[in-house]
C-alpha positions, 0 to 999 in steps of 0.5 A: 414449509416455504419454497426455497429460492430459485433463478439466480440466487446468492449463497452466503457460506460461513465457517469458524476459523481454526476451530480445530485448534480452538478444540484442542486448547478450549475443549471445555469452552467450545461446546457452549461457543458453538451454540451461541455461535449458531443462534447468532447466525441462525438470527441473523439469517432468519431476519433477512429472510434467508434459508439455511439449508445445510450445516456441516460441523461448524458450516453454515449454507444458507440461501438468499432470494436477494443479494443485498440482504445476505450483505445485510446478513453478514453485517449483522453477524459479524457485528454480533460475533465481534461483540459477543463476550466469549469465555474463549481467548480471542473469541470466535472468528468467522469467515463469510463467502458471498457468491451469486449464480444459478443452481439446482435445487433438490430435496431442499439442497442445492447442487452446481458449479456455483456451490462448489465455487463457493466453497473454494472461495470461502477457503480463501477469507479470513476469520472475521472477513466477509468476501464476496464474489464478483457476480454477488458485488456487481449485485449489492454494490450500488445497494450498500447500506450507508458507510459500507464500502468494498475492497477490491482484492483482484483476481485469485486463483481457486484450487481444482477451478480453472477460471480466477475469481475477482474478490471483494471485502466488505469494509463496515464501522466497527468491524476489523478491515486489514486482513492477511491476502487471500489463501488462494495466494502462493505467499512468499515467505518474505512477503509477511514479516515477524511473527511473535513467538512464546515469551522467553524463547531466545532464538525465536526472540532472535529472529523477531527483534532483528527484523525490526532494526531490519524494517527501521534502518532499511526503509529509507534506502529500500524503495522495493514495492511489490508489484502484483499482477492483479490490479485493484480497480475499486467500484466504478459507479453507476454514473455514465462516463464521459472521455473528453478527447484532445482539441483540434487546434486552429490558429496562432497560440492555441496548442495549448488548449489541444490537450488543455481542454482535456485537462478543463473539461474533465475538471468540471464535468466530473465535479458534478452529481450524476456524471463522471469523466475518465481521468484525463492522464488515462485518456491521453495515455490512450490517445498517444498509443493511437494517435500520432503527435499532432495528428487528427483522427477520423471519427472512428478512431477517436471513438475507439479511444474513447472506447478504450478508456471505457467511456460511455461517451466522448467528447470531440472538440475544436478551438478556432481563432477568428479575428475577434476572439475564440470559437470553443466547439464540443460534439458528444458522441455515444461510444458504444452506438457510434451515434452523435448525441448533439454538438454545441458551441461558445465563443468570446474574447480571448481574453475569456477563455476560462469563463468560456470553459464554463460555458461550454461545460454547461452546454455539454452537461445540458445536452448529456443530462437535460439541466439547465442550471449547472453551476461550475467554475474553471476559475476557482478550480485554477486560476483566473490568470490566464497567463497562469493557466497557459503556464500550467498547462505547459507544466501538465504536458511535461508531467504527464511524461515524467519530465519533471525537471522541465515540469517545474520552471513551467509551474514556477513560473504559474505560481509567480504570475498568480500567488493563489493559484492552488493547484499549481502549488500541488503540481509543483511540489510534486514534481519536486517530490518526483526529482529525487528519491527522499522528499525534497525541500521543494516538495515540503515547502510548496505542499504547504502553499497548496494546503493554505489555498486548498479551497481553490481546488477541486474534492480530489485534488484538496485530499490528495494535498492533505494527505500527501501532507500526512506522508510528509509529516510522518502520520497515518491521517491520509492513509484511509480518505485514499482508500476512498479516493480510488473508489471514487476516482478508479481511473485516476493514476496519480490517486492510485499512485499516492496511495502506493506511496503512502502505504509504502511508507507508512503501511507497516505502521498502519499495520496494512497489508503488502497486497494493499501496495502492491495493487496501488502501483500496479493500478496506476501503471495499467492506467496510464504506461507513460507513467515513469515514477511507479515503475521504480517500485515495479522494477524493485519488486521484480528484483527483490520480491520475485527473483524474476528475471524475466518480469524485471527485464521487461520492466526495465526496458519499458522504463527505459522507454519511457524515461528516454533511458534515462540514469535511473534505467541504466543502472537498473540494467546494470543490476540485473546483469548482477542478479541474473546474467550469464558469468560473463555479463556478470563479471562484466557488471562487477567490473563496471561499479568501479566507473560509478560514483557512491550515489549510483552505487547505492541505486543499483544496491536497491534492487538487491534485497533477495538473498539470492543477491546478497553478496552481490549487494555487499560488493556493491556497499563496500564499493560505496565505502571505498568512495568516501564521502556522504554515502560511506555512512548510508553504506554502513547502515545498509551493509548491516542490515545486508549482513543481518538477513544473511545471518553473518552477525559479527560482520554485521556489527562491524559495519557499526563501527563507522565513524560517521554512524549517528550514535542512535542508530549505532545504539539500535543496532546493539539493542538487537542482539541485546533483545535476541540473546544472540551469542558473540557479542562483547557486552562492553562494546553494547554497554558502551552503544547504550549508555544513557550518557549525560546529552542526546541530540534529535531525534533522541533516538539513543535516549530511546534505546538507552531507556529500553535496555535499562528497562530490560536489565531492571534498571528503574532509575536510568529508565526513569530518567530517560523517560524524563527527558524524551518528555522535556524534549518533546515540550520544547520541540512543542513550544518552538512550533515543531508538533510533528517532532513533538509527537513523535518524541512524545510517543517514544516516552509513552513507549518506554513506560508502556514497555516497563509496564510490560517487564513488570507484569502489568500486561493490560495496561502494557497493552494500551500503553504501547498501542497509543504510542505505536500510533504516536511515534509513526514516521518515514526514513530511518525513525521508523525503527522506532515503531517497528520496536514497538510494534514487535513489543507488542507481537510479543506481549499478545503472544504471551497473552494467548491472543495469537491473531491480534499478535499476528496482526502486528508480527505481519506489518513486518515486511521484506525481512528473511528473519521473520520467516522462521517465525512465521513458519512456526504461526503458520503451522498452528493455523494449519497452513502447513504448505505455506510453512514449509515455504517459510522454513525453506525460504529462511534456510536458503537465507541463512546458508551463510550464517555464523556458526553460532546461528546454524543450529537455528538454520538446521532446525528449520531445515529439519522441520522443512523435511517433516512438513514435506514428508507429511505431504508425501504421505497424505 
């Protein structure tokens, strides 16, 4: 019998998710399924030299001498389990955890805290998921098989253990990649939207469908985005890092190169295999925290700044102007040893600065890596026009301070001087997009030009351009590249921010978790505390998701300092008083609403989506309507959402009477009660809103909902007419050169075909058709209501087929809606997560405490369920 491994070893623990429920529902098939499960696991473990030292029920405990062997085992086992033809619907889903450490071996078993910690981490996972502890990750990340990546899930508190654990998830081709947050977190019910219930249960459908409309109509206004306390950093790689610090400048007209050299040298050095430069934004954020403006620190302070960025090396430079030209010098230091690695110097005419920077980059690389033939080109990365480059660097200075209105003209002058300056076009578009909540025309126009010259960009910046274009166009093409980019550029705040923006606007439609959105914005702020745009989402999250007065106050004050108390910060302060103020400050804030314009009032309303603030938000939105103007229609949509979230259906429907409301969104509003079978909606009003009519206009939302309404009533002629109109409209858009609108409209037609198949009982065809349609109808803004509706149909269909886990994937894609809490609670009960179920029931009761009398029976049922679960907990 072979000796068991000792020393630093790696454990692989596995178990079947929901096995108790599987035994209850599939008692006949389970014995054979368990035998096949055991065979697949043992084959994989033995193939890579592992040893199974214990089994408890369906749980396997295996040990390996090498952590990479444990990774290979987990991947092979999950692929085999995923590909197996199970008789049980949905198959057998196994969760896995890898943890490395030292354990005591006795009688061919292991004991100690490492084993206890492994078991606790296993409970955090989900079926089909492979998790790794921090210790295991550090042993394997640089030996991962080709195509395998790690996703940092942040730190999590483990039950009964004082120290939190940072968890990582393996992401592999052919295996599921998106899972709910680890089970270690206490998840507010509103962080997981919409769960499907049995087909044909009226009250269940009421919750589901209402949530679908709320997600679609509110998304264009609700700028929420929870901030987790943990920030996912991704793996940084083994390559040594260098922090390029601001240069000391001597000479007239050279001040722009003080911080400009940080940008240029960082870009050059990061483009070389085997070396990574700390992102310039991170360096400058740490620099400004420790060095006064225009100050010249001593060597100790400079090395301290570099050390705070996590760099191994620091580059400290000088720029000197003399009569015949300029001279650049660079001294490189080992940060930990506090000793010089060496110095390099280049000089030349004043009009040759770009080529001089290239030369200095090469000299530094030779100094660090011993290479004598490295090719980098600042000219390709930026521009060959020195005046354009100087304007660009001035724009960068303003952009770092989030002074977007000052940055825009500087970038504009740069592209006027060099019409092929790709990076300046991208930064110009970025600054333009940050000046408004909605994407501006400036953003769109210049982003297209940046893409046209993307060949002049670095790999990272070219990726950002394409990802931002995908976000503007409403498709998901940019999400996965950004997920990979944050691992490749873990200290780049802009990459993290764009991942946050993309997951915020499109994550629901990508079936992504909200936790990803949380950590992206939090990481951007962590890397650069002066990065003002990311605070907007963090502040709204403190209000809307956590209802946390201390967190909200802290973030609002920080944001006010970063933006020099901009108007948006003042509005957040007003919302703070409305949401959390005592009697006097609350009354003063209410009175202060009278002096605000409609746009400012909408800004305040964005902070008040938590049901605890529902009455105040309603008052703010009513004030907007009294102002009139363009914002009046926006307020009507938001009032519908506000009231529906609180179960006040009759007043919600009254909001749809606003004469300025687009017919398509009025149709969507009346479609909700039809699917929900809610009482008290006059049929003549519903029929009028959902009539197909003779014509419709872009974006043809009314045609879509009229066709869906007709299919629900089995009026197939009207349904077919709606499909034909959408197909014809899509063809016309394509011929006019508008592929984005054509794709979306074609997707609506496909969705109506899939929904008809679903209503006719052809469920497998319906499933594939609706999945195709859901991927085609992705969009930003109010149009997401269509995708939300299709995701609801899919969750309902999968629930009816008995594939509860797949149904939950679609159901969980609905974020920020108390209406989903009741359904979510029932799903959690089935999954035996009774604590989460009790929390969801309680949240629903709180949210619907003012619901219409006809809806109060549902509230009472949720209250009884919450009490039942609380009593069960006390007895246990």
